[in-house]
C-alpha positions in Angstrom: -0.2 0.6 0.2 1.0 4.1 -0.7 0.7 6.1 2.8 1.9 9.5 4.0 1.5 10.9 7.0 0.5 14.7 6.5 2.3 16.5 8.7 2.4 19.8 7.5 -0.5 20.9 5.0 0.9 24.4 4.6 3.7 22.8 3.1 3.3 19.9 0.2 2.3 21.7 -3.3 -0.1 18.9 -4.1 -3.9 18.3 -2.9 -3.8 14.5 -1.6 -7.8 14.8 -2.6 -6.1 14.0 -6.3 -5.1 10.6 -5.8 -8.7 9.1 -5.4 -11.1 7.2 -3.3 -8.1 6.0 -0.5 -8.7 2.8 1.6 -8.3 4.1 4.9 -7.2 7.2 6.8 -6.6 7.9 10.4 -5.9 11.1 13.1 -3.1 9.0 14.5 -2.1 12.6 16.9 -0.3 16.4 16.9 2.1 17.6 15.9 3.1 21.3 17.2 -1.0 21.3 16.9 -1.2 20.3 13.5 -3.5 16.9 12.9 -1.3 14.3 11.9 -3.7 12.1 9.1 -2.4 8.8 8.4 -4.3 8.3 4.9 -3.8 4.6 2.6 -3.9 4.0 -0.8 -4.4 1.5 -3.6 0.1 0.4 -4.1 -0.3 0.3 -7.1 -2.1 3.7 -7.6 -0.5 6.3 -10.7 1.4 9.3 -8.9 0.6 12.0 -10.0 2.7 15.3 -11.1 4.6 16.5 -7.6 4.5 13.7 -5.4 7.4 10.7 -5.2 7.5 7.7 -3.3 10.1 7.8 -1.0 11.2 4.5 1.1 11.7 5.9 5.0 15.3 4.8 5.4 16.2 7.8 2.7 14.4 9.7 5.0 16.5 9.6 7.6 19.1 13.0 7.6 16.2 14.6 5.6 13.4 15.4 7.8 13.3 16.3 11.4 13.3 13.9 14.8 8.9 15.3 15.0 8.4 14.5 11.2 10.1 11.8 11.2 9.5 10.3 14.7 5.0 11.3 13.2 5.9 9.3 9.5 7.2 6.6 11.8 4.3 5.9 13.7 2.5 6.5 10.4 4.3 3.7 8.5 3.9 1.2 11.7 0.1 2.3 12.0 -0.7 1.6 8.6 0.9 -1.9 9.0 -1.4 -3.0 10.6 -4.0 -1.8 9.5 -3.2 -4.0 5.9 -2.5 -7.0 8.3 -5.8 -6.6 10.1 -8.2 -6.2 7.5 -10.4 -9.0 8.9 -10.6 -10.8 12.2 -8.8 -14.0 12.9 -11.7 -15.9 15.8 -14.9 -15.9 13.1 -13.1 -14.1 9.2 -15.3 -11.3 9.1 -14.1 -8.1 8.1 -12.9 -5.7 10.7 -13.3 -1.2 10.5 -11.8 1.1 12.6 -12.9 2.8 16.0 -13.2 6.2 15.0 -12.1 7.7 18.9 -8.6 5.1 18.8 -6.3 3.1 17.1 -7.8 -0.5 17.9 -10.0 -3.4 14.6 -12.6 -4.1 16.2 -14.5 -6.7 14.2 -17.9 -5.8 12.7 -19.5 -9.6 14.3 -18.0 -11.0 16.9 -17.2 -7.4 18.4 -13.2 -9.2 18.6 -10.5 -5.9 18.9 -6.7 -5.4 17.1 -4.3 -3.4 18.9 -1.4 -1.5 17.4 1.4 -5.1 17.0 4.9 -3.9 18.8 7.5 -6.6 17.9 10.1 -6.0 21.1 13.5 -6.5 19.6 16.7 -6.6 21.8 20.2 -5.2 20.9 23.0 -5.4 22.4 26.8 -3.4 21.7 29.7 -6.2 23.7 32.2 -4.5 25.0 35.9 -5.8 25.3 37.5 -4.0 27.3 38.7 -1.3 24.7 37.3 -3.6 21.9 33.8 -3.5 20.8 31.6 -6.4 18.3 29.9 -5.8 15.6 28.7 -8.0 12.9 27.3 -7.5 9.1 24.2 -9.1 8.2 23.9 -9.5 4.5 21.0 -7.4 4.6 23.3 -4.9 5.6 23.9 -1.9 3.0 27.7 -3.1 1.5 30.3 -2.7 4.2 28.3 -1.3 7.3 28.7 -2.7 10.9 26.8 -2.9 13.7 25.9 -4.5 17.0 23.9 -7.7 18.0 20.0 -7.7 18.1 17.3 -10.5 17.4 13.5 -11.3 18.2 11.9 -11.5 21.5 11.0 -14.8 22.1 7.3 -15.4 23.5 8.8 -16.0 27.5 11.8 -14.7 27.8 12.8 -11.6 29.1 15.0 -9.0 27.7 17.7 -9.6 29.6 17.1 -13.5 28.6 16.8 -12.7 24.6 20.1 -10.7 23.9 22.5 -13.4 25.8 20.6 -15.5 23.6 20.8 -14.0 20.3 24.8 -13.3 21.1 24.9 -17.0 22.1 23.4 -17.9 18.8 24.8 -15.0 16.3 28.6 -15.4 18.3 29.4 -18.0 19.6 30.9 -16.1 23.1 28.5 -15.9 26.5 27.9 -12.2 27.8 28.1 -10.4 31.7 27.1 -7.1 33.1 24.2 -6.2 30.8 23.2 -2.8 31.3 20.0 -0.6 30.1 20.8 2.2 27.4 17.4 3.3 25.5 15.1 2.2 23.5 13.8 3.3 19.9 10.7 3.1 18.2 12.0 0.8 14.9 8.9 0.7 12.1 10.1 -2.7 10.0 7.5 -3.0 9.9 6.7 -2.5 13.7 9.9 -2.8 15.9 10.8 -1.8 19.8 14.7 -2.1 19.6 15.8 -2.4 23.5 18.8 -1.4 23.5 22.1 -2.0 26.2 25.9 -2.5 26.3 27.5 -5.6 27.4 30.6 -7.2 28.9 31.9 -10.0 27.2 32.0 -13.2 29.7 33.2 -16.6 27.7 33.8 -17.9 24.7 35.5 -17.4 21.3 33.4 -16.1 18.2 31.6 -17.7 16.0 29.7 -16.4 13.4 26.0 -18.0 12.8 26.1 -19.3 9.9 23.3 -18.1 7.3 23.4 -15.0 9.6 26.3 -13.3 10.2 27.8 -12.3 7.6 31.3 -11.4 9.3 32.4 -11.1 13.1 35.0 -8.5 14.4 36.2 -7.2 17.3 36.9 -4.0 16.6 39.2 -1.3 18.5 37.8 2.4 19.4 40.8 4.1 16.7 39.4 1.2 14.5 36.1 1.1 13.9 34.1 0.6 10.4 31.2 1.9 8.6 28.9 2.5 11.0 24.7 2.9 11.5 23.1 5.9 10.7 23.3 8.4 13.4 19.3 8.1 14.0 19.5 4.7 14.6 20.0 3.1 18.4 23.0 1.3 17.1 25.0 4.4 16.1 24.0 6.3 19.6 25.5 3.0 21.1 29.0 3.2 19.7 29.3 6.7 20.1 28.5 6.5 23.8 30.7 4.2 24.7 33.5 6.2 22.6 32.8 9.1 24.2 33.6 7.9 27.5 36.2 7.1 26.2 
């Protein structure tokens, strides 16, 4: 689906009404006192002059943080709406509540709320070195911290220990909370930690990790975008000396 978050109507050079009938529309919050409206159109829609398709990744560094946060929320809500057209209990159509983001079954009244998928991400330190990895899905040359989705029944700390053990073959200790970040691909919440190496020799997981190394603080590879939680964790360690 094609979706847009219209946060500053005065800056829009073309009326979205020219796109025709939308599939869904939802006002999901306010930015600077202005309503933020998320609208979804069919994916095969012809894009009129004055509008372009843009990948969320390409907006990093181009939009102010408030607008980027609004677009992040809109993107996640759009994915949720498109993935929940029918009730999982009785199979009947779902409709969006007008007062809040809830999908409600038109028949049995079953409710579905927007899903959030937690991800533990950890920067592992070994003295003056940090463990960074390359996924085959990363842009060329980019290395980042290890991360993985939290499984049912796990705490975020247990998830991090398991992911580091699976992806790097080592054990960690002294897990310290760093921060979190909404990550709309499509509905993740990145939960960041810094941890210390405890035991083992690094061994990258086949098919998951393309390269895995200990990097000295003054010999780091290309890093993720500065807006990412992984980059912020790395910079925090560098500032600490």
